[in-house]
C-alpha positions, -999 to 999 in steps of 0.1 A, spaced: 496 649 432 470 639 457 475 605 472 444 582 475 432 568 508 450 537 519 431 506 528 445 479 551 434 443 554 424 425 586 457 406 588 478 438 586 457 455 612 460 424 636 498 424 631 503 461 640 478 458 669 498 428 684 530 447 682 514 477 699 501 453 727 536 438 732 549 473 739 584 466 725 581 497 704 560 528 711 530 538 690 549 566 674 577 543 664 553 518 649 536 547 631 569 557 615 578 521 606 544 514 589 536 549 577 504 550 598 492 577 621 497 568 658 461 575 666 450 549 641 473 523 657 460 531 691 424 525 678 434 491 664 450 482 697 419 490 716 397 470 691 420 440 696 419 441 734 381 445 734 376 415 711 400 391 730 373 378 755 351 366 726 379 343 714 375 322 746 337 320 746 324 284 748 314 270 714 281 257 728 272 293 739 276 305 703 255 276 691 228 285 717 229 321 705 224 310 669 196 287 679 178 315 698 181 337 668 166 309 646 138 304 671 130 341 670 128 340 633 106 310 633 82 325 659 80 356 637 71 335 607 45 315 627 29 347 639 27 359 603 11 327 592 -15 328 620 -24 363 609 -27 352 573 -48 321 583 -73 342 603 -75 366 574 -81 337 549 -111 324 569 -131 353 556 -127 340 520 -150 309 521 -176 311 494 -166 346 483 -168 359 448 -139 378 432 -157 411 438 -163 402 474 -127 392 478 -116 425 464 -137 442 490 -118 423 517 -85 440 509 -75 462 538 -54 490 526 -45 502 561 -34 467 573 -1 472 591 8 435 591 -2 423 556 8 444 526 -17 448 497 5 426 475 4 398 501 -33 402 506 -39 399 469 -17 368 467 -36 352 496 -70 358 480 -59 347 445 -62 381 428 -38 401 407 -27 433 425 -40 454 396 -75 440 402 -76 460 435 -77 492 416 -101 479 388 -135 495 386 -160 478 364 -175 500 337 -213 498 338 -237 496 309 -245 528 290 -278 546 297 -292 533 265 -284 497 273 -298 502 308 -331 513 292 -331 482 270 -324 460 299 -354 473 319 -377 468 289 -363 432 283 -367 423 320 -404 435 321 -412 417 288 -395 385 300 -416 385 331 -447 387 309 -435 363 282 -407 341 295 -409 320 264 -396 348 241 -362 341 228 -336 365 213 -354 367 179 -388 375 194 -373 399 220 -355 418 191 -387 419 171 -407 432 200 -382 460 208 -382 470 171 -420 471 172 -417 495 201 -396 518 180 -361 508 192 -333 502 166 -315 471 180 -300 440 165 -300 404 178 -264 406 188 -270 433 213 -302 417 226 -284 384 230 -256 400 250 -279 419 273 -301 389 280 -270 368 287 -256 394 310 -290 395 329 -290 357 332 -323 355 313 -330 325 290 -362 317 272 -383 289 288 -391 263 262 -383 226 256 -354 219 234 -332 191 222 -302 182 243 -276 194 219 -247 196 244 -236 176 274 -227 192 307 -192 207 309 -162 187 319 -161 182 357 -198 188 361 -212 159 382 -247 149 369 -274 145 395 -308 129 386 -342 147 387 -359 133 418 -392 152 418 -410 135 389 -444 124 403 -433 131 439 -461 141 462 -451 170 484 -466 165 518 -447 186 544 -423 214 548 -385 208 544 -393 179 521 -381 198 490 -363 231 487 -356 247 453 -335 276 441 -329 299 411 -314 332 402 -330 363 386 -320 398 374 -330 428 395 -328 462 378 -316 493 396 -315 530 386 -279 525 375 -270 490 366 -284 458 380 -278 430 405 -286 393 407 -310 378 433 -309 342 444 -337 327 466 -343 293 482 -380 283 484 -397 256 503 -420 238 478 -447 228 502 -454 261 519 -439 285 493 -419 300 522 -387 318 512 -361 301 534 -332 325 524 -321 349 498 -290 369 488 -280 396 462 -248 401 443 -233 422 415 -218 392 398 -229 356 389 -201 340 409 -212 311 431 -202 329 464 -236 346 470 -255 313 462 -233 294 488 -240 322 513 -278 319 508 -275 281 512 -255 285 544 -281 309 558 -309 285 549 -293 255 565 -289 274 597 -326 272 602 -335 238 588 -325 211 563 -345 197 534 -346 161 523 -342 171 486 -327 202 471 -336 210 435 -319 234 411 -311 238 375 -276 229 361 -262 264 363 -225 267 372 -234 283 405 -253 252 417 -230 226 402 -199 241 418 -181 220 443 -186 246 470 -224 243 466 -228 206 461 -203 196 488 -222 217 514 -254 199 505 -238 165 507 -221 173 540 -256 182 554 -270 148 542 -293 164 515 -302 146 483 -295 167 453 -319 169 424 -312 188 392 -336 198 364 -331 181 330 -318 205 304 -346 221 284 -374 211 308 -399 239 314 -417 231 346 -390 215 368 -385 247 388 -418 265 381 -425 274 418 -395 297 419 -405 312 385 -438 321 401 -419 337 430 -399 359 406 -430 371 388 -446 381 422 -415 398 435 -410 419 403 -446 430 399 -452 437 436 -418 452 445 -391 457 419 -411 473 391 -426 498 416 -393 511 427 -359 523 413 -332 511 437 -303 535 439 -276 509 447 -270 474 461 -276 483 497 -310 499 489 -320 469 469 -310 446 497 -329 467 523 -361 469 502 -360 432 492 -355 422 528 -387 441 538 -406 426 509 -396 390 517 -406 395 553 -440 407 540 -442 378 515 -435 352 541 -454 366 571 -482 388 558 -491 381 522 -520 357 518 -512 331 492 -541 320 469 -527 285 463 -525 280 501 -561 288 507 -553 325 516 -529 315 544 -494 330 547 -464 308 537 -448 313 571 -479 300 589 -480 269 567 -442 264 571 -441 268 609 -473 248 615 -462 220 591 -428 216 608 -445 212 642 -467 184 629 -441 169 604 -444 132 600 -478 130 617 -501 143 589 -514 132 555 -501 151 524 -532 173 526 -526 179 563 -512 213 572 -525 234 544 -560 218 546 -562 224 584 -551 260 582 -571 269 551 -601 247 557 -597 231 523 -577 199 516 -549 207 492 -528 181 475 -494 192 461 -476 173 434 -444 181 416 -452 194 381 -449 170 353 -452 176 316 -452 148 289 -421 149 269 -441 146 237 -459 179 242 -447 206 218 -433 240 226 -464 257 213 -487 241 237 -464 247 266 -459 284 258 -497 289 255 -501 275 290 -472 293 307 -489 326 316 -517 307 333 -493 285 353 -471 315 363 -501 334 376 -515 306 397 
């Protein structure tokens, strides 16, 4: 019968090693006594002799060694935290899609799991790829976008009826979903049937009856849908009311607030308005957006729900951009859209003669007006450049006017 391997405890090994060190009996005698091979006993003896100096080491030395090891661990953790902190600085004002793009798969310090944890995303979202709209829905979205630009007062029912009159078999449910996904909503006065969502701070509308007399007095912003050959993107722009100058703009695949904050940051690098006006969309009521404005000392103005003309200047800009740029081209992807829109806005600001400015470019009015800001009358800059006094006043519509009268006047207003 084969005997299993014997295992000896530390106390037994120490006892045999001490007897071998004393030398009273030879290693062979000890081997015979305890039934252990002499070579094993010689090995235990050597281990005991090598370890004896450690018994007499000063206790403080051991504590210092432990402290050094602890410091090394702490320094390693601090280094890791510094790396993570620098990495997190890239996340300010980023949308979930933009945060996914920040994941560095070849990062040798931070694992993908740790990066996802830092940016607040599930690890599975790194591998998620959004499924775009079908070719059929893409065609409907193009048609809806063009029709909305012509008749922004068409709601879901009218849009559905119009598509059916063009020979397309669609129902209101699909049209409603597509319009919502494009961020398009009919412009018409309506009753205030719901209050702002919880946590939404309410800001007053500050532009009623306000005379606009110089650049950087009022900036305004809005978001629109931009079609591409495959899919679509969203465009946000910030407009100076006095000069119609596009202060900044940005595009994004999603309606998260990040790209709006990025456009705001870009605009504030070149100037600062006294009043900033927007609608009550979640992008503009987010803390990241409003906190940045308040930190810059800007007064915030928000359109009343259901008011038609509170942000009409930006609506005019969208009409111009789409008819003069977007509808003439089919952008292949986001980068192509960004490149072409960049060229168009440079043209719009610096070369396109604006009828309401007396056929002067927005950039000329904006730059000249900033030079003489505070020293001219409300008609000043535009009148001096164009040769004709122009008085600008925030649009105002009596609350008693019905939807029908407003809708009849919209095409005329948008084309002015």
